[in-house]
C-alpha positions in Angstrom: 0.0 0.0 0.0 1.4 3.4 -0.9 2.2 6.2 1.5 -0.9 8.1 0.4 -3.3 5.2 0.7 -1.9 4.2 4.2 -2.1 7.9 5.3 -5.7 8.1 4.1 -6.6 4.9 6.0 -4.8 6.2 9.1 -6.4 9.6 8.7 -9.9 8.2 8.5 -9.4 6.1 11.6 -7.9 9.1 13.4 -10.7 11.3 12.4 -13.2 8.7 13.6 -11.4 8.5 16.9 -11.4 12.3 17.2 -15.1 12.4 16.5 -15.8 9.8 19.2 -13.6 11.7 21.6 -15.4 14.9 20.6 -18.8 13.3 21.4 -17.5 12.0 24.7 -16.2 15.4 25.7 -19.4 17.1 24.7 -21.4 14.5 26.6 -19.3 15.1 29.7 -19.5 18.9 29.5 -23.3 18.9 29.1 -24.1 16.2 31.6 -21.7 17.1 34.5 -21.3 20.9 34.1 -18.1 22.9 33.8 -16.9 22.3 37.3 -17.1 18.5 37.2 -15.9 18.5 33.6 -12.9 20.6 34.7 -12.0 17.9 37.2 -12.2 15.2 34.5 -9.9 17.2 32.1 -7.4 18.0 34.8 -7.3 14.4 36.0 -6.8 13.0 32.5 -4.1 15.6 31.8 -2.2 14.3 34.8 -2.8 10.7 33.7 -1.3 11.5 30.3 1.8 12.8 32.0 2.0 9.7 34.3 1.7 7.3 31.3 4.5 9.0 29.5 6.7 8.7 32.5 5.8 5.0 33.1 6.4 4.3 29.5 10.1 4.8 30.3 10.6 6.3 26.8 10.2 2.9 25.3 7.3 3.6 22.9 9.5 5.1 20.2 12.4 2.7 20.9 9.9 -0.2 20.2 8.8 1.6 17.1 12.3 2.1 15.8 13.8 -1.4 16.6 10.7 -3.4 15.6 10.6 -1.6 12.3 14.3 -2.6 11.7 14.0 -6.2 12.9 10.7 -6.7 10.9 12.5 -5.6 7.8 15.4 -8.0 8.6 12.8 -10.8 9.3 14.4 -11.2 12.8 11.4 -12.3 14.8 13.4 -13.4 17.8 15.0 -10.0 18.3 11.7 -8.3 17.5 9.9 -10.1 20.3 12.8 -9.6 22.6 12.6 -5.8 22.4 8.7 -5.8 22.7 8.6 -8.3 25.6 11.4 -6.6 27.6 9.8 -3.2 27.1 6.4 -4.4 28.3 7.9 -6.1 31.3 9.9 -3.0 32.4 7.1 -0.6 31.8 4.5 -2.8 33.5 6.5 -3.3 36.6 7.4 0.3 36.8 3.8 1.4 36.3 2.5 -0.6 39.3 5.3 0.6 41.5 4.6 4.2 40.4 0.8 4.1 41.1 1.5 2.5 44.5 3.8 5.4 45.4 1.3 8.0 44.2 -1.6 6.3 46.0 0.4 6.3 49.3 1.3 9.9 48.8 -2.4 10.8 48.3 -3.3 9.1 51.6 -0.8 11.3 53.5 -2.0 14.5 51.6 -5.8 14.0 51.4 -6.4 17.6 50.1 -4.2 17.0 47.0 -7.2 16.7 44.7 -9.9 18.4 46.7 -12.5 17.0 49.1 -13.5 14.2 46.7 -10.1 13.0 45.8 -11.2 9.3 45.9 -12.3 9.7 42.3 -8.7 10.1 41.2 -7.7 6.6 42.3 -9.8 5.2 39.5 -8.0 7.3 37.0 -4.7 6.4 38.6 -5.3 2.6 38.1 -5.6 3.2 34.3 -1.9 4.0 34.1 -0.5 0.4 33.6 -3.2 -0.4 31.1 -2.6 2.7 29.0 1.2 2.3 29.2 1.1 -1.3 27.9 -1.5 -0.7 25.3 0.7 2.1 23.9 3.7 -0.2 23.6 1.7 -2.9 21.9 0.3 -0.4 19.5 3.7 0.9 18.6 5.0 -2.6 17.9 2.0 -3.3 15.6 2.5 0.0 13.9 6.2 -0.8 13.2 5.2 -4.0 11.4 3.1 -2.0 9.0 -0.3 -2.8 10.5 -1.2 0.9 10.8 -4.9 0.5 10.9 -4.9 -2.2 13.6 -2.5 -0.2 15.6 -4.7 2.9 15.5 -7.8 1.0 16.3 -6.2 -0.5 19.4 -4.5 2.7 20.6 -6.8 5.4 19.5 -10.3 4.1 18.9 -11.2 1.2 21.2 -10.8 3.1 24.4 -12.8 6.3 23.5 -15.5 4.2 21.7 -16.0 1.8 24.6 -15.9 4.8 27.0 -18.7 6.4 24.9 -20.7 3.2 24.9 -20.3 2.8 28.7 -21.3 6.4 29.3 -24.5 6.0 27.2 -25.4 2.9 29.2 -24.5 4.1 32.7 -25.1 7.9 32.3 -22.6 9.0 35.0 -23.9 11.8 37.2 -20.6 12.6 39.0 -16.9 12.5 38.5 -16.4 9.3 40.5 -18.8 7.2 38.4 -17.2 8.8 35.3 -13.7 7.7 36.5 -14.9 4.2 37.0 -16.3 4.1 33.4 -12.9 5.4 32.2 -11.1 2.6 34.0 -13.4 -0.1 32.4 -12.8 1.3 28.9 -9.0 1.3 29.3 -9.1 -2.3 30.6 -11.1 -3.4 27.6 -8.7 -1.8 25.1 -5.7 -3.4 26.9 -7.4 -6.9 26.7 -8.0 -6.6 23.0 -4.5 -5.3 22.4 -2.9 -8.2 24.2 -5.1 -10.7 22.6 -4.3 -9.5 19.1 -0.5 -9.4 19.7 -0.6 -12.9 21.1 -2.6 -14.3 18.2 -1.5 -12.2 15.2 1.8 -10.5 16.2 4.1 -13.4 15.7 4.5 -13.7 19.5 7.5 -15.6 20.9 8.5 -15.9 24.6 11.8 -14.2 24.0 13.8 -11.6 25.9 16.7 -11.7 23.4 17.6 -8.0 23.2 20.6 -6.2 24.5 19.6 -4.4 27.7 22.3 -1.8 27.3 21.1 -0.9 23.8 17.6 -0.5 25.0 18.6 1.5 28.0 20.8 3.8 25.9 17.9 4.5 23.6 15.2 4.9 26.2 17.2 7.0 28.5 17.0 10.0 26.1 13.5 9.1 24.9 12.1 8.9 28.5 13.1 12.5 29.3 11.8 13.5 25.8 8.5 11.6 26.2 7.8 13.1 29.7 8.6 16.6 28.7 6.7 16.3 25.4 3.6 15.2 27.2 4.1 17.9 29.8 4.2 20.4 26.9 0.9 18.9 25.6 -0.9 19.4 28.9 1.0 22.4 30.4 -1.9 24.8 29.9 -4.4 22.6 31.8 -1.9 21.8 34.5 -1.1 25.5 35.1 -4.8 26.3 35.1 -5.4 23.5 37.6 -3.1 25.3 40.0 -4.0 28.9 39.4 -7.3 28.9 37.7 -10.7 27.5 38.5 -12.3 24.2 37.4 -14.4 26.2 34.9 -11.2 27.8 33.4 -9.8 24.3 33.0 -12.9 23.0 31.2 -13.1 26.0 28.9 -9.4 25.8 27.9 -9.4 22.0 27.7 -12.3 22.0 25.2 -10.6 24.7 23.1 -7.3 22.9 22.9 -9.1 19.6 22.3 -10.8 21.1 19.3 -7.7 23.0 18.1 -5.5 19.8 18.2 -7.8 18.0 15.8 -5.2 19.3 13.4 -2.6 17.3 15.2 -4.6 14.1 14.5 -3.7 14.6 10.8 0.0 14.7 11.7 -0.5 11.7 13.9 -2.2 9.7 11.2 0.5 10.5 8.6 3.3 9.9 11.1 1.9 6.5 12.0 2.7 5.5 8.4 6.0 7.3 7.7 7.8 6.9 11.1 8.8 3.3 10.5 9.8 4.3 6.9 12.0 7.0 8.2 13.8 4.5 10.4 14.3 1.9 7.7 15.4 4.4 5.1 18.0 5.9 7.4 19.2 2.5 8.4 19.8 1.7 4.7 21.6 5.1 4.3 19.0 6.2 1.7 19.0 9.9 2.5 17.5 10.8 -0.9 14.6 8.5 -0.2 14.3 9.9 3.3 14.0 13.5 1.9 11.3 12.4 -0.5 9.3 10.6 2.2 9.6 13.8 4.4 8.4 16.0 1.6 5.5 13.7 0.7 4.3 13.5 4.3 4.5 17.3 4.7 2.4 17.9 1.6 -0.3 15.4 2.8 -0.4 17.0 6.2 -0.7 20.6 4.9 -3.4 19.8 2.4 -5.5 17.9 4.9 -5.1 20.5 7.6 -6.0 23.7 5.8 -9.8 23.1 5.5 -10.0 22.2 9.2 -8.1 25.3 10.3 -10.2 27.4 8.1 -13.3 26.1 9.7 -12.0 26.7 13.2 -11.0 30.3 12.3 -14.3 31.2 10.6 -16.8 29.3 12.7 -15.3 28.8 16.2 -18.6 29.6 18.0 -20.5 27.0 16.0 -17.9 24.3 16.8 -17.8 25.2 20.5 -21.6 25.3 20.8 -21.6 21.5 20.7 -20.1 21.5 24.2 -22.6 24.0 25.6 -23.5 27.7 25.2 -21.0 28.8 27.9 -18.1 27.4 25.8 -18.8 29.8 22.9 -17.0 32.5 24.9 -13.7 30.7 24.2 -13.9 31.4 20.4 -10.9 33.8 20.5 -8.8 31.2 22.4 -9.7 28.6 19.8 -8.6 30.8 16.9 -5.2 31.4 18.4 -4.7 27.7 19.3 -5.7 26.7 15.8 -3.1 29.0 14.3 -0.4 27.5 16.6 -1.3 24.0 15.4 -1.1 25.1 11.8 2.5 26.3 12.4 3.3 22.9 13.8 1.9 21.2 10.7 3.8 23.6 8.4 7.1 22.7 10.0 6.4 19.0 9.7 7.3 15.8 11.5 10.5 17.0 13.1 10.2 14.9 16.2 9.8 11.6 14.4 12.5 12.4 11.9 15.0 13.1 14.7 14.0 10.1 16.8 14.0 7.7 13.8 17.4 8.9 12.7 19.3 8.6 16.0 19.0 12.2 17.0 16.9 11.6 20.1 19.1 13.7 22.4 18.9 16.8 20.2 15.1 16.7 20.1 15.0 15.9 23.8 17.1 18.9 24.6 14.9 21.1 22.5 11.8 19.9 24.2 13.3 20.5 27.6 14.4 24.1 26.7 10.9 24.8 25.4 9.3 23.4 28.6 11.6 25.4 30.9 11.0 28.7 29.1 7.3 28.1 28.9 7.1 27.2 32.6 9.0 30.3 33.7 6.8 32.5 31.6 3.7 30.7 32.9 4.7 31.1 36.5 4.6 34.8 36.1 1.6 35.3 33.8 -0.9 32.5 34.5 -1.8 33.7 38.0 -2.8 37.1 36.7 -4.6 36.0 33.5 -5.2 32.3 33.8 -6.8 31.4 30.4 -4.7 33.6 28.1 -1.6 32.7 30.2 -2.4 29.0 29.5 -2.7 29.8 25.8 0.7 31.6 25.9 2.6 28.7 27.6 1.0 26.1 25.3 1.9 28.1 22.2 5.5 28.7 23.4 6.0 24.9 23.8 4.8 24.2 20.3 6.6 27.0 18.5 9.9 26.8 20.3 10.1 23.0 19.9 9.2 23.1 16.2 11.7 25.9 15.5 14.6 24.4 17.4 14.2 20.8 16.1 13.5 22.1 12.5 16.9 23.7 12.6 18.5 20.4 13.8 16.9 18.5 10.9 18.2 21.1 8.5 21.7 20.9 9.9 22.1 17.2 10.4 20.1 15.8 7.4 20.0 18.7 5.0 16.2 18.7 4.9 14.7 22.1 4.9 11.7 21.9 7.1 10.9 25.6 6.9 10.3 25.6 3.2 6.8 25.2 1.8 7.3 21.6 0.6 
């Protein structure tokens, strides 16, 4: 299947996943109100950060090495890297949630008077972590559609179904529904990998090589996810639950554009790794240019809609969310800049430049955090927009320069 066809399939699945998530978010905001919805968005933003930490940076390491070993038809080594990664991440996840749970017992006011709801979200961390690893392994073998169904569609779709059946009336019941949906997605992912993934009970992969790769990727992965949720986290500290809900909905809608990047990257990331491993730099440049064209052409109509009709889009979440139209416009433009620069993160990771991209993400996080510390307390929502925008723009700019210097690929040109 060609790059374009695979990208279209991935895009359709990603759009479907986005639509399901869109409906879920709209259902939550309408049924629970802005205050309870704010708790949900804040809790899930923390869970995203926890999952990236518990993944130990192994997601992209699995993607990279499985793509290489699959090309070489080395099934023993392929299973070695997957099995060892799942074992490490699984054990670490359970240790981590135990530490956080104990910490919450000693500091009962950490998440407010009803903090017991957060335990249910916390218990989803191992399931989400392992599901992500399995999905990356499936993606690296070229089964992009199955990978996206397992990682991006099963959980929100089952979450939507459970919500329709249960009709949760408070954040605790909603958290329980979320845990059930994550468990279901994990079960399906494990079942598919055991039956169709060429599973072998092997741990035959050099631990030093895996540690060397994931040590840089762990820091990158945590800081990257921190950059993704930085606005919601800062609002959770200095804003109100309503501020969190309004901003979270705006950024959720704006980042629909990133779904297009995600869909294309699911296809091209293994190709980047295999082309670079074969020292085919011309082929790599062509693949980068093709992916950028597809992403830009697919993104422009969506960004145009968000810029012209933001109130209409936000009205699906409730009338009170229409006041965030200016915020949505700015966030959409920031996402457009990210698409225009291209897949700089995947290019650097798949070509052995993990440390350079890691450093760029850290620099962006530190600068945005310092700025946010001073401006979010005085203007919570627009301060959150500022720090989120800084993370995206700085990371894209710095990593784009590295790609240009190291690989002679001009990411700031139109195509």
